[in-house]
SERO-4910 file (N, C-alpha, C, O; in steps of 0.05 Angstrom, whole numbers):
BEGIN
 pado doro    nc1    nc2    nc3   cac1   cac2   cac3    cc1    cc2    cc3    oc1    oc2    oc3
  Unk    A     18   -312   -283     38   -317   -260     27   -299   -236     17   -277   -238
  Unk    A     31   -316   -209     17   -301   -187     42   -277   -183     65   -275   -192
  Unk    A     27   -261   -166     46   -238   -155     61   -248   -127     81   -238   -118
  Unk    A     48   -266   -118     58   -270    -91     78   -294    -90     76   -315   -103
  Unk    A     97   -287    -73    120   -302    -69    125   -313    -37    113   -303    -18
  Unk    A    141   -331    -35    144   -341    -12    175   -333      8    181   -337     31
  Unk    A    187   -322    -14    216   -307     -6    219   -280    -13    205   -271    -32
  Unk    A    233   -268     -3    239   -238    -16    253   -237    -43    274   -249    -45
  Unk    A    244   -224    -61    251   -222    -89    246   -200   -103    225   -189    -95
  Unk    A    255   -188   -119    245   -160   -135    221   -174   -147    223   -196   -158
  Unk    A    196   -161   -148    175   -162   -164    154   -183   -152    133   -186   -164
  Unk    A    161   -195   -129    144   -217   -116    135   -202    -88    149   -188    -74
  Unk    A    110   -209    -84     96   -199    -61     98   -218    -34     86   -239    -34
  Unk    A    115   -210    -13    112   -226      9    103   -214     34    104   -190     37
  Unk    A     94   -229     52     84   -212     80    108   -199     91    131   -208     92
  Unk    A    102   -175    100    119   -156    111    135   -166    136    124   -180    153
  Unk    A    161   -158    137    176   -165    163    173   -151    185    193   -138    191
  Unk    A    148   -150    202    145   -137    221    164   -125    244    160   -104    257
  Unk    A    184   -143    245    203   -135    267    223   -117    259    233   -100    273
  Unk    A    230   -122    226    248   -100    217    236    -74    216    250    -54    219
  Unk    A    203    -72    210    195    -52    204    193    -34    231    190    -10    231
  Unk    A    194    -52    253    189    -35    277    214    -24    284    214    -11    305
  Unk    A    240    -26    271    262    -12    278    260     17    268    275     34    278
  Unk    A    242     22    249    241     51    247    233     72    266    213     67    279
  Unk    A    245     92    270    246    111    287    213    122    281    205    125    258
  Unk    A    198    127    301    170    137    299    169    163    285    187    179    290
  Unk    A    150    169    267    150    191    250    119    207    254    101    203    238
  Unk    A    115    224    273     92    233    273     79    247    245     93    259    228
  Unk    A     53    243    244     44    255    218     50    285    212     45    303    227
  Unk    A     63    287    186     62    318    178     40    327    171     24    312    159
  Unk    A     32    353    176      3    358    163    -19    347    169    -38    347    153
  Unk    A    -20    336    197    -41    315    197    -73    324    189    -90    307    191
  Unk    A    -80    351    182   -103    355    176   -111    359    147   -133    368    140
  Unk    A    -86    352    126    -88    349    101   -111    330     92   -108    307    102
  Unk    A   -128    333     79   -145    312     72   -132    294     47   -118    304     29
  Unk    A   -138    265     51   -124    247     33   -143    227     22   -156    214     39
  Unk    A   -147    223      1   -160    201    -10   -135    180    -18   -114    189    -29
  Unk    A   -138    151    -12   -114    133    -21   -129    119    -44   -148    104    -39
  Unk    A   -119    124    -70   -138    116    -90   -125     85   -100   -132     77   -123
  Unk    A   -110     72    -86    -97     50    -93    -82     30    -71    -58     31    -65
  Unk    A   -102     14    -61    -96     -4    -44   -109    -33    -51   -126    -37    -68
  Unk    A    -94    -54    -32   -107    -79    -33   -119    -92     -8   -111    -85     14
  Unk    A   -131   -106     -9   -139   -125     15   -142   -155      7   -153   -162    -13
  Unk    A   -130   -170     24   -127   -201     20   -124   -217     41   -118   -207     63
  Unk    A   -128   -243     38   -121   -261     58   -104   -283     38   -119   -298     25
  Unk    A    -81   -286     34    -65   -300     18    -41   -312     31    -23   -298     41
  Unk    A    -39   -338     29    -15   -353     42     -9   -341     64     13   -330     67
  Unk    A    -28   -341     83    -17   -330    112    -19   -302    117    -19   -292    140
  Unk    A    -21   -287     94    -16   -256     97    -47   -249     98    -61   -251     78
  Unk    A    -55   -239    122    -82   -231    127    -78   -199    130    -65   -188    148
  Unk    A    -92   -183    105    -94   -156    108   -124   -146     97   -128   -141     74
  Unk    A   -144   -145    120   -167   -139    111   -174   -115    123   -158   -102    136
  Unk    A   -200   -106    119   -209    -83    136   -197    -76    162   -182    -56    164
  Unk    A   -204    -93    182   -189    -88    208   -162    -80    209   -155    -62    225
  Unk    A   -143    -92    191   -113    -91    191   -108    -63    177    -87    -50    182
  Unk    A   -123    -54    162   -118    -32    147   -129     -5    161   -114     14    165
  Unk    A   -154     -5    167   -163     12    188   -143     17    211   -138     40    219
  Unk    A   -133     -5    222   -113      0    242    -90     13    236    -82     32    250
  Unk    A    -77      5    214    -59     17    201    -64     48    195    -48     64    204
  Unk    A    -80     53    184    -91     83    179    -91     99    204    -76    119    207
  Unk    A   -107     92    222   -109    106    253    -84    109    263    -77    132    269
  Unk    A    -67     91    265    -39     93    278    -23    114    259     -5    128    269
  Unk    A    -28    117    240    -10    133    222    -14    166    225      5    182    222
  Unk    A    -36    174    231    -41    195    243    -51    218    218    -55    242    220
  Unk    A    -51    202    195    -59    222    169    -88    217    167   -102    198    173
  Unk    A    -94    246    153   -127    251    155   -137    233    129   -144    246    110
  Unk    A   -137    206    127   -144    189    101   -179    186    103   -192    172    118
  Unk    A   -190    204     83   -222    202     85   -236    181     71   -257    172     79
  Unk    A   -223    171     48   -235    145     38   -214    133     19   -195    147     11
  Unk    A   -216    104     12   -196     93     -5   -211     81    -33   -235     81    -39
  Unk    A   -191     71    -46   -206     56    -69   -189     29    -73   -164     30    -75
  Unk    A   -203      5    -73   -195    -22    -73   -192    -26   -101   -207    -21   -119
  Unk    A   -164    -40   -101   -154    -42   -128   -150    -71   -130   -139    -84   -113
  Unk    A   -160    -82   -156   -156   -108   -164   -131   -120   -156   -110   -107   -157
  Unk    A   -130   -145   -147   -104   -160   -143   -109   -191   -149    -97   -208   -136
  Unk    A   -127   -197   -171   -136   -227   -173   -137   -249   -153   -128   -272   -153
  Unk    A   -150   -234   -135   -161   -259   -110   -191   -258   -111   -206   -243   -122
  Unk    A   -197   -280    -95   -223   -287    -85   -240   -293   -114   -264   -286   -113
  Unk    A   -233   -300   -130   -246   -307   -151   -268   -329   -152   -263   -347   -136
  Unk    A   -288   -333   -164   -307   -350   -161   -296   -374   -167   -280   -376   -186
  Unk    A   -304   -397   -151   -288   -427   -155   -301   -442   -181   -290   -459   -195
  Unk    A   -329   -431   -185   -343   -448   -204   -351   -428   -227   -347   -404   -225
  Unk    A   -364   -438   -251   -377   -426   -264   -365   -417   -286   -342   -426   -286
  Unk    A   -369   -403   -308   -357   -396   -333   -327   -380   -326   -326   -364   -308
  Unk    A   -310   -387   -339   -281   -379   -334   -284   -342   -333   -280   -329   -313
  Unk    A   -289   -334   -355   -296   -299   -353   -309   -292   -333   -302   -269   -325
  Unk    A   -329   -303   -318   -345   -292   -298   -333   -297   -268   -342   -286   -248
  Unk    A   -312   -314   -268   -301   -317   -241   -293   -289   -227   -299   -285   -204
  Unk    A   -279   -270   -242   -269   -248   -230   -292   -231   -216   -287   -211   -203
  Unk    A   -314   -239   -220   -338   -222   -206   -336   -230   -179   -345   -215   -161
  Unk    A   -326   -250   -174   -319   -256   -140   -304   -243   -124   -307   -241   -100
  Unk    A   -283   -228   -142   -264   -201   -125   -284   -183   -120   -285   -174    -97
  Unk    A   -305   -173   -140   -316   -149   -133   -336   -155   -111   -342   -136    -96
  Unk    A   -348   -179   -108   -364   -181    -90   -350   -186    -61   -364   -184    -41
  Unk    A   -323   -195    -59   -307   -194    -37   -303   -167    -27   -311   -160     -5
  Unk    A   -289   -152    -44   -286   -122    -39   -313   -108    -33   -312    -88    -18
  Unk    A   -331   -114    -41   -360    -96    -31   -365   -105     -4   -371    -88     13
  Unk    A   -363   -132      1   -367   -140     31   -347   -120     53   -354   -108     73
  Unk    A   -321   -124     39   -307   -108     61   -310    -79     62   -306    -66     82
  Unk    A   -319    -67     36   -331    -42     38   -354    -33     54   -357    -11     64
  Unk    A   -373    -57     57   -397    -58     75   -386    -54    105   -396    -37    121
  Unk    A   -367    -71    111   -357    -75    139   -348    -41    149   -355    -28    169
  Unk    A   -331    -32    128   -322     -4    136   -343     10    137   -342     25    156
  Unk    A   -364     13    123   -387     32    123   -401     30    144   -416     49    152
  Unk    A   -399      4    158   -414      8    188   -403     26    207   -416     31    227
  Unk    A   -382     34    202   -367     49    229   -353     35    249   -337     46    265
  Unk    A   -358     10    249   -348     -5    271   -317     -4    271   -304    -12    291
  Unk    A   -302      5    246   -274      1    248   -266     29    238   -250     32    219
  Unk    A   -276     48    251   -270     77    243   -285     97    225   -305     89    213
  Unk    A   -277    122    222   -288    135    201   -284    131    174   -301    140    159
  Unk    A   -265    120    166   -253    123    139   -270    106    120   -277     85    130
  Unk    A   -277    110     94   -291     98     79   -273     79     60   -268     82     36
  Unk    A   -266     64     73   -248     41     57   -267     27     36   -290     19     39
  Unk    A   -252     28     15   -264     12    -12   -289     25    -17   -310     13    -21
  Unk    A   -286     51    -16   -312     71    -25   -316     68    -52   -338     70    -61
  Unk    A   -293     62    -69   -294     59    -93   -277     32    -99   -258     25    -84
  Unk    A   -284     17   -120   -275    -13   -125   -266    -11   -153   -281     -1   -170
  Unk    A   -240    -19   -162   -229    -30   -192   -230    -58   -190   -214    -68   -173
  Unk    A   -247    -76   -205   -242    -98   -208   -227   -107   -233   -213    -90   -245
  Unk    A   -228   -133   -242   -217   -138   -267   -237   -152   -283   -254   -164   -271
  Unk    A   -237   -153   -307   -252   -170   -327   -233   -171   -351   -221   -151   -359
  Unk    A   -232   -195   -363   -212   -206   -387   -219   -187   -409   -240   -189   -422
  Unk    A   -200   -167   -413   -203   -151   -440   -203   -168   -470   -215   -161   -490
  Unk    A   -191   -187   -466   -191   -205   -496   -220   -217   -501   -224   -232   -519
  Unk    A   -236   -210   -487   -262   -223   -491   -279   -202   -514   -299   -210   -527
  Unk    A   -268   -179   -517   -279   -160   -538   -305   -153   -530   -309   -151   -505
  Unk    A   -324   -149   -548   -351   -144   -537   -365   -164   -518   -385   -157   -506
  Unk    A   -354   -186   -516   -365   -204   -496   -360   -196   -468   -370   -207   -449
  Unk    A   -345   -178   -467   -339   -165   -439   -360   -151   -422   -358   -145   -398
  Unk    A   -384   -145   -439   -406   -125   -430   -422   -145   -407   -423   -136   -384
  Unk    A   -432   -168   -413   -444   -184   -394   -427   -183   -364   -438   -176   -344
  Unk    A   -401   -191   -365   -385   -191   -341   -382   -164   -328   -381   -163   -303
  Unk    A   -380   -140   -342   -383   -113   -338   -406   -106   -320   -406    -93   -299
  Unk    A   -429   -118   -334   -456   -113   -320   -455   -126   -293   -463   -114   -273
  Unk    A   -447   -148   -293   -447   -168   -271   -433   -155   -248   -444   -155   -226
  Unk    A   -408   -144   -252   -394   -136   -235   -402   -108   -221   -395   -100   -199
  Unk    A   -419    -92   -241   -433    -69   -234   -454    -76   -212   -460    -60   -194
  Unk    A   -464    -97   -214   -487   -110   -199   -472   -112   -169   -477   -100   -148
  Unk    A   -452   -130   -177   -437   -141   -154   -424   -115   -133   -418   -118   -110
  Unk    A   -421    -93   -145   -407    -73   -131   -428    -57   -116   -421    -41    -98
  Unk    A   -449    -59   -120   -472    -46   -105   -470    -16   -107   -475     -3    -87
  Unk    A   -462     -3   -131   -454     28   -130   -426     31   -126   -416     53   -129
  Unk    A   -415     15   -120   -388     23   -115   -364     17   -137   -342     27   -136
  Unk    A   -371     -2   -157   -350     -2   -178   -346     23   -192   -364     39   -198
  Unk    A   -317     26   -199   -311     48   -209   -293     44   -234   -284     64   -247
  Unk    A   -287     16   -240   -268     12   -262   -260    -17   -263   -269    -33   -247
  Unk    A   -244    -24   -283   -229    -49   -287   -199    -42   -290   -188    -23   -300
  Unk    A   -190    -63   -280   -152    -63   -291   -143    -88   -303   -148   -110   -293
  Unk    A   -131    -87   -321   -117   -109   -331    -90   -102   -340    -84    -83   -354
  Unk    A    -69   -127   -328    -42   -119   -330    -29   -127   -352    -34   -150   -360
  Unk    A    -13   -110   -365      5   -117   -390     29   -118   -384     44   -117   -404
  Unk    A     43   -119   -359     72   -112   -357     88   -142   -366     81   -164   -357
  Unk    A    109   -137   -384    118   -156   -394    145   -150   -399    146   -127   -407
  Unk    A    169   -161   -398    193   -159   -406    208   -183   -418    203   -206   -411
  Unk    A    227   -177   -437    243   -197   -445    263   -213   -427    272   -234   -434
  Unk    A    268   -202   -405    283   -211   -386    263   -230   -365    247   -222   -348
  Unk    A    269   -253   -370    247   -272   -351    255   -272   -323    241   -285   -308
  Unk    A    276   -260   -313    280   -258   -285    260   -232   -275    260   -227   -251
  Unk    A    248   -219   -289    231   -202   -281    202   -213   -287    191   -214   -309
  Unk    A    192   -221   -259    165   -227   -257    146   -217   -271    143   -194   -264
  Unk    A    129   -224   -290    111   -209   -304     83   -225   -302     80   -249   -296
  Unk    A     63   -206   -308     36   -214   -304     23   -222   -330      2   -235   -332
  Unk    A     39   -212   -350     31   -216   -381     43   -234   -393     67   -234   -386
  Unk    A     37   -252   -412     51   -275   -425     64   -268   -446     83   -281   -454
  Unk    A     55   -243   -460     64   -234   -483     63   -203   -481     49   -191   -464
  Unk    A     81   -189   -501     77   -161   -501     54   -157   -516     40   -173   -528
  Unk    A     50   -124   -514     31   -112   -535      0   -121   -529    -16   -124   -547
  Unk    A     -8   -125   -500    -37   -134   -499    -55   -108   -502    -78   -110   -510
  Unk    A    -47    -83   -495    -61    -62   -501    -68    -51   -532    -84    -34   -539
  Unk    A    -51    -67   -545    -49    -57   -580    -71    -76   -591    -79    -68   -613
  Unk    A    -84    -99   -581    -95   -116   -595   -122   -107   -596   -135    -97   -578
  Unk    A   -129   -113   -621   -158   -103   -632   -182   -112   -613   -200    -96   -607
  Unk    A   -180   -139   -603   -201   -146   -582   -199   -133   -563   -220   -123   -554
  Unk    A   -177   -129   -551   -171   -113   -524   -180    -84   -528   -190    -73   -509
  Unk    A   -178    -73   -546   -187    -50   -553   -218    -45   -558   -230    -25   -550
  Unk    A   -227    -61   -569   -255    -66   -570   -270    -65   -541   -288    -49   -535
  Unk    A   -258    -86   -524   -270    -86   -496   -263    -64   -483   -279    -59   -465
  Unk    A   -243    -47   -484   -242    -22   -468   -260     -1   -480   -272     15   -465
  Unk    A   -262     -2   -505   -283     18   -513   -307     17   -502   -324     35   -505
  Unk    A   -313     -7   -487   -345    -10   -477   -343      4   -451   -364     11   -441
  Unk    A   -318     12   -434   -319     18   -408   -336     50   -404   -352     55   -387
  Unk    A   -328     67   -423   -341     96   -421   -371     92   -422   -385    108   -409
  Unk    A   -382     72   -435   -413     71   -437   -421     66   -410   -441     78   -403
  Unk    A   -409     50   -394   -419     46   -368   -402     63   -338   -400     56   -315
  Unk    A   -392     87   -354   -379    101   -336   -359     89   -319   -355     93   -295
  Unk    A   -343     73   -336   -320     61   -321   -294     69   -327   -290     77   -351
  Unk    A   -273     70   -310   -249     78   -316   -230     57   -324   -239     34   -322
  Unk    A   -208     59   -331   -186     36   -341   -163     36   -327   -147     52   -337
  Unk    A   -154     26   -306   -131     25   -293   -106     10   -310   -111    -13   -315
  Unk    A    -84     17   -318    -65      4   -335    -43      5   -319    -35     22   -303
  Unk    A    -33    -20   -327    -11    -34   -313     12    -42   -333     10    -61   -349
  Unk    A     33    -26   -330     56    -38   -357     81    -33   -335     78    -22   -313
  Unk    A    104    -42   -347    131    -33   -338    138    -10   -361    126     -7   -382
  Unk    A    159      3   -351    166     27   -363    173     27   -395    169     46   -410
  Unk    A    185      2   -403    190      1   -428    169     -1   -448    173      3   -472
  Unk    A    141     -7   -435    120     -8   -451    101     16   -453     79     14   -464
  Unk    A    113     40   -441     97     62   -439     85     74   -467     65     87   -470
  Unk    A    100     68   -484     86     73   -511     62     62   -520     47     72   -536
  Unk    A     58     36   -507     29     22   -510      9     43   -498    -13     48   -509
  Unk    A     17     55   -471     -3     73   -461    -18     93   -482    -41     95   -488
  Unk    A      7    110   -492      7    130   -511    -15    121   -536    -31    136   -546
  Unk    A    -10     93   -543    -21     85   -565    -51     82   -558    -68     94   -571
  Unk    A    -56     65   -537    -84     62   -524    -99     86   -528   -120     87   -542
  Unk    A    -84    111   -513   -102    134   -505   -108    144   -533   -129    156   -537
  Unk    A    -86    139   -558   -103    159   -582   -120    141   -591   -140    150   -601
  Unk    A   -117    113   -589   -137    100   -602   -167    103   -591   -187    103   -605
  Unk    A   -167    107   -564   -191    108   -547   -188    134   -534   -178    133   -512
  Unk    A   -196    158   -544   -188    182   -535   -211    186   -513   -207    203   -495
  Unk    A   -234    174   -513   -257    176   -488   -254    159   -469   -272    158   -452
  Unk    A   -234    144   -468   -231    122   -445   -212    139   -426   -190    147   -432
  Unk    A   -224    142   -400   -211    153   -377   -187    126   -374   -193    103   -370
  Unk    A   -160    135   -376   -143    115   -368   -126    129   -341   -122    153   -337
  Unk    A   -117    104   -322   -106    115   -297    -78     99   -297    -78     75   -290
  Unk    A    -57    111   -304    -31     93   -308    -26     93   -276    -27    113   -262
  Unk    A    -20     65   -267    -10     55   -248     19     59   -241     35     52   -258
  Unk    A     29     69   -217     55     67   -206     77     83   -224    102     81   -223
  Unk    A     62     99   -238     84    116   -259     89     97   -281    108    105   -294
  Unk    A     81     79   -287     89     62   -304    117     42   -298    135     34   -313
  Unk    A    113     38   -272    133     17   -264    157     16   -274    164     -2   -289
  Unk    A    173     38   -266    202     39   -275    219     14   -265    215      9   -242
  Unk    A    233      1   -277    243    -23   -273    276    -19   -264    290     -2   -275
  Unk    A    282    -31   -247    308    -24   -233    325    -47   -227    344    -45   -211
  Unk    A    319    -71   -241    336    -99   -230    336   -114   -260    323   -106   -280
  Unk    A    352   -135   -259    356   -151   -280    367   -136   -301    387   -122   -295
  Unk    A    359   -135   -333    372   -119   -345    370    -90   -346    380    -75   -363
  Unk    A    357    -83   -328    344    -52   -322    360    -45   -296    352    -25   -284
  Unk    A    380    -56   -286    394    -53   -261    411    -21   -262    416     -9   -241
  Unk    A    417    -12   -281    427     14   -285    408     37   -284    397     48   -303
  Unk    A    405     42   -258    381     66   -250    382     89   -268    361     97   -279
  Unk    A    407    100   -273    410    121   -286    400    120   -317    392    138   -332
  Unk    A    401     93   -323    391     90   -357    359     84   -351    343     92   -368
  Unk    A    351     72   -330    320     66   -327    309     96   -327    292    101   -343
  Unk    A    317    117   -311    310    147   -311    310    156   -339    289    163   -350
  Unk    A    332    157   -350    332    167   -379    310    155   -396    295    172   -406
  Unk    A    306    134   -400    286    123   -414    260    125   -403    243    132   -420
  Unk    A    253    121   -379    227    125   -366    219    152   -375    198    156   -386
  Unk    A    240    173   -369    229    200   -373    220    209   -400    203    226   -403
  Unk    A    233    198   -419    231    207   -450    201    189   -453    181    200   -463
  Unk    A    200    166   -444    167    153   -451    147    165   -436    124    168   -445
  Unk    A    154    172   -416    129    184   -397    119    216   -409     96    225   -408
  Unk    A    139    229   -419    133    251   -435    111    250   -455     93    266   -455
  Unk    A    113    231   -473     96    223   -494     67    219   -482     46    227   -492
  Unk    A     70    204   -457     41    195   -450     27    220   -436      3    222   -439
  Unk    A     41    238   -423     34    261   -408     17    282   -436      0    300   -430
  Unk    A     24    275   -459     14    292   -481    -16    279   -484    -32    292   -497
  Unk    A    -23    260   -475    -52    249   -479    -72    259   -458    -69    252   -434
  Unk    A    -89    272   -464   -101    282   -437   -118    271   -426   -126    281   -405
  Unk    A   -129    243   -437   -146    226   -423   -133    204   -403   -146    185   -393
  Unk    A   -107    210   -401    -90    196   -380    -84    207   -358    -74    230   -359
  Unk    A    -86    194   -332    -80    207   -303    -56    189   -295    -51    168   -308
  Unk    A    -42    198   -274    -18    182   -266    -27    175   -232    -41    190   -218
  Unk    A    -18    157   -225    -13    151   -196     14    150   -183     30    132   -188
  Unk    A     18    169   -169     46    173   -160     56    153   -132     45    157   -110
  Unk    A     73    134   -136     77    116   -118     87     88   -130     94     85   -153
  Unk    A     86     68   -110     89     41   -121    111     34   -133    112     17   -151
  Unk    A    135     49   -122    165     45   -133    178     23   -120    197     12   -132
  Unk    A    169     16    -96    187     -2    -81    190    -28    -93    212    -39    -93
  Unk    A    168    -39   -104    169    -70   -115    186    -69   -137    204    -86   -136
  Unk    A    187    -54   -156    200    -57   -181    223    -39   -183    239    -46   -200
  Unk    A    231    -16   -169    254     -1   -177    276     -7   -167    298      2   -173
  Unk    A    270    -27   -146    292    -43   -131    317    -27   -120    339    -38   -117
  Unk    A    314     -3   -113    329     14    -95    324      3    -65    319    -21    -63
  Unk    A    326     18    -43    321     12    -19    287     -3    -15    267     10    -10
  Unk    A    289    -25    -17    264    -39    -11    264    -64      6    282    -67     23
  Unk    A    247    -82      2    247   -107     22    268   -126     12    273   -147     25
  Unk    A    282   -120     -8    306   -137    -15    334   -123     -8    351   -132      7
  Unk    A    335   -101    -21    362    -87    -19    353    -65      5    344    -43     -2
  Unk    A    354    -73     34    348    -61     51    366    -58     74    379    -78     80
  Unk    A    368    -34     88    388    -31    113    381    -43    140    360    -54    146
  Unk    A    396    -41    151    391    -50    181    363    -38    192    348    -53    205
  Unk    A    356    -15    188    326     -1    192    316      5    163    329      3    142
  Unk    A    291     14    168    277     18    143    287     50    142    296     63    161
  Unk    A    283     57    111    287     88    104    267    105    119    245     97    126
  Unk    A    276    127    124    253    149    134    247    163    111    258    161     89
  Unk    A    224    181    117    208    194     92    225    211     79    220    217     56
  Unk    A    251    223     93    261    244     79    285    229     59    293    241     40
  Unk    A    294    203     64    311    187     53    292    178     28    304    179      6
  Unk    A    266    169     29    248    162     10    243    187    -11    243    187    -35
  Unk    A    237    209      7    232    232    -14    255    236    -31    250    243    -54
  Unk    A    277    233    -24    303    245    -41    304    223    -60    307    229    -83
  Unk    A    300    197    -52    302    176    -75    280    181    -97    286    180   -121
  Unk    A    256    186    -88    236    185   -111    234    212   -124    218    215   -143
  Unk    A    247    231   -114    240    261   -124    239    261   -154    220    272   -166
  Unk    A    257    251   -167    267    254   -195    235    245   -210    224    261   -224
  Unk    A    223    217   -204    200    210   -215    177    228   -211    163    234   -230
  Unk    A    172    237   -181    149    248   -172    147    273   -189    127    277   -203
  Unk    A    172    292   -189    176    313   -196    167    317   -223    151    335   -229
  Unk    A    178    298   -243    178    297   -269    145    290   -277    135    299   -297
  Unk    A    132    275   -261    102    274   -267     83    293   -263     63    295   -277
  Unk    A     89    307   -242     77    329   -237     77    350   -250     58    365   -253
  Unk    A    104    354   -263    109    377   -282     97    368   -305     83    385   -315
  Unk    A     98    344   -319     86    342   -343     53    338   -346     39    347   -365
  Unk    A     44    323   -325     18    318   -321      3    341   -312    -18    348   -323
  Unk    A     17    356   -290     -2    376   -271    -11    364   -252     -9    339   -252
  Unk    A    -20    376   -234    -30    366   -208    -59    358   -211    -68    343   -194
  Unk    A    -74    364   -230   -106    359   -235   -101    331   -252   -122    320   -259
  Unk    A    -79    318   -259    -82    297   -272    -61    276   -252    -52    256   -264
  Unk    A    -54    278   -231    -35    263   -212    -45    258   -190    -58    277   -180
  Unk    A    -45    232   -174    -52    227   -148    -36    211   -135    -26    192   -147
  Unk    A    -29    215   -105    -10    201    -92    -32    176    -85    -56    177    -82
  Unk    A    -14    153    -85    -28    127    -76     -8    110    -58     16    110    -61
  Unk    A    -21     95    -38     -5     79    -18      7     51    -26     26     41    -14
  Unk    A     -6     41    -48     -6     14    -59     -2     -6    -34     10    -28    -35
  Unk    A    -13      4    -13    -12    -23     10    -28    -48      6    -45    -51    -12
  Unk    A    -23    -64     21      5    -69     37     30    -81     21     49    -93     31
  Unk    A     29    -75     -7     56    -83    -21     76    -67     -6     94    -76      8
  Unk    A     72    -43    -11     94    -23     -1    100    -29     29    120    -19     40
  Unk    A     85    -44     41     90    -46     75    117    -61     74    135    -56     91
  Unk    A    120    -81     54    147    -93     53    173    -79     56    195    -88     62
  Unk    A    166    -50     49    195    -33     54    190     -9     73    209      0     86
  Unk    A    163      2     74    158     20     90    130     25    106    109     17     96
  Unk    A    130     36    128    104     38    144     85     59    127     95     76    113
  Unk    A     64     55    130     37     76    123     46     97    126     53    110    106
  Unk    A     49    107    155     53    138    160     79    149    150     81    173    146
  Unk    A     97    134    146    126    144    135    121    150    103    131    168     90
  Unk    A    104    134     97    102    136     64     90    165     56    102    181     41
  Unk    A     60    168     72     47    191     65     67    215     72     68    235     57
  Unk    A     82    213     93    103    235    104    121    246     82    124    270     76
  Unk    A    135    217     66    150    222     42    136    240     21    148    259     11
  Unk    A    110    233     15     97    249     -4     87    275      1     77    288    -17
  Unk    A     88    284     27     79    307     42    113    326     34    115    348     23
  Unk    A    134    313     43    160    327     32    162    333      9    171    355      3
  Unk    A    153    313    -15    160    317    -35    146    344    -50    155    357    -68
  Unk    A    119    350    -35    101    369    -50    106    396    -31     91    415    -32
  Unk    A    128    394    -12    131    419      4    128    450    -11    119    469      0
  Unk    A    137    449    -36    138    475    -53    113    478    -68    111    498    -82
  Unk    A     93    460    -69     70    464    -87     52    481    -68     55    482    -44
  Unk    A     30    494    -84     11    509    -68     -4    492    -58     -3    467    -61
  Unk    A    -24    509    -40    -44    490    -27    -63    484    -46    -74    463    -39
  Unk    A    -73    494    -68    -84    481    -90    -82    456   -103    -98    438   -109
  Unk    A    -50    464   -106    -39    435   -123    -37    415   -102    -40    393   -112
  Unk    A    -34    416    -77    -30    392    -62    -53    386    -51    -53    366    -37
  Unk    A    -79    401    -54   -107    387    -48   -112    368    -69   -120    346    -64
  Unk    A   -106    377    -95   -108    359   -122    -92    336   -120   -102    315   -125
  Unk    A    -67    337   -113    -47    309   -112    -59    296    -87    -57    272    -88
  Unk    A    -69    303    -68    -77    289    -42   -100    275    -46   -101    251    -41
  Unk    A   -123    291    -56   -150    287    -53   -163    291    -77   -174    271    -86
  Unk    A   -165    319    -94   -186    322   -113   -186    306   -134   -207    297   -142
  Unk    A   -158    299   -147   -153    281   -171   -166    257   -169   -180    251   -188
  Unk    A   -163    241   -149   -170    218   -137   -200    221   -134   -213    203   -145
  Unk    A   -213    239   -122   -241    242   -119   -253    244   -143   -275    233   -145
  Unk    A   -241    259   -167   -253    261   -192   -252    238   -209   -271    231   -222
  Unk    A   -224    223   -208   -224    205   -223   -243    177   -215   -251    162   -232
  Unk    A   -248    174   -189   -265    154   -177   -291    160   -168   -307    146   -155
  Unk    A   -293    184   -177   -326    199   -170   -332    190   -140   -352    178   -133
  Unk    A   -313    198   -123   -316    200    -90   -328    222    -79   -331    223    -54
***
């Protein structure tokens, strides 16, 4: 199921409403000298929504934040049109590497955009995933850092889901494929909805040598049958606690606008939320993760341009900085830079 849509709805990616975003009061960057690695963003040209290195570099420059490098995250685009089905995702790595080469030229500023690349390879291939991984490593020209496979599923079919059935990460063939990743020095980016967080813990225990990066804090859901936000937090917080006991799991802090369905591109006011409002909204989730995982296993992410449906880039990083105001300097350096640098070898 495509994550892209043509009209605003929870769980569907649509082009941002630039006129609405422009109503937000300008926010100068807080602590502009704090170094940041953005470990999760996308680039694409899809259905008239163009967001490539020039657009992203301009976004970063206007934000005033000190972004040093970024990690391109798979989004199931630019696949090869021809050839064996299992090899078509190599095209996305080729595309991302081309974008990284553009950024490395310095023509678009000093930020190393897509310095790391996370692609996709079908994990149901089992051992047959190896030639795909090897081809993607070659296509990445030294930049490939991992793969991502989405397992998000819910019995409520109003919740658009990338997986066709539950339990993808529990399958024997999938675990056989993922067990290959450490041999190639690759991480696994995991994408589930919060009711499936037990699958992350089970995968971690089955493959203790696999570095797992949990995307978007396990995507807590806040619409459909999960519209009771208090119940969502109660359920999520209990499940994430068990995941945090798995030492090979790291977590990305962010990505809440699309699925939590609080103020976002659907439930929005006349003007976008400011950084203080977003910090207050997200604080229970962010602080729970930092407390359970520790700063050395947490990293803030932009998830742009998905989050741009509800917030500007500069405002987003201001919210994260407000959320960590009580952290020590070493903790904040880990959260904004060092954990991502270690996870993706940047």
